[in-house]
N, C-alpha and C positions, 0 to 999 in steps of 0.2 A: 453686518449691518452697513449699509451704504452711507457714505458721508460726502457731502458736497464741499468741494474745495474751490475757493475763489482766489485768483491771483491778479495782480495789477502790474503794469509796466508804465513807467512815466518817461516820456521823451521830452527833452527841453532843447529847443532850437535857438541858438544864440549867434550873434555876430562878433567875430574876433576883431582885434584892432586893425588887421590888414584887410578887412571886409569880407573874408571868407565865412561861410556858415559852418557851425559846429553842432553836431547832435550828440547830446549826452543822454544815456539811458540808465534807468534805475529799475531793476527787476525784483520781483517777489516782495513787493511792499506789503505793509500791514493789511491783513484781510478785513473785509467789511468796512472799509473807510470810503466815504462818499467822494465823488468827483470834486466837490468844492474844496475839501481838505487837501486832496492830492494836488489840485491846482495851486492852492496857497503854498504848499510845500515846494512846488516847482518854482514859484515866484521867488521864494526865499533862496533857493539854490541858485537861481539866476542872478540874484543880487550879490550873493557871496562869490560867485565866479568872476564878477567884474565885467562881464560881457552883457551886451544889450540883448534881452530876451525877445525873440521874434514870435515864437509860438510854443505852446505847451500841448502835448498830445497824451491822452490817457487811454490805454488799452486794457480792458478787463476781460478775463476769461474765467470760466467756471467748468469744473469737471466733477464727475461722480466717481469716488473710489470705493471699492468693495473692502 
């Protein structure tokens, strides 16, 4: 029986103290979570990092496994 698997990757772009941009990535996050919740999670991670968050990017993929 085929099963659909969904995976999400969260990219958080932040500014370090020296002005350089850092991209943090979080792979294989919880399945079937909406973009709003992932974005909120990204904002929390940005706050905890102490860096100014410039952008949050969410990439969702799905595949069918036999």
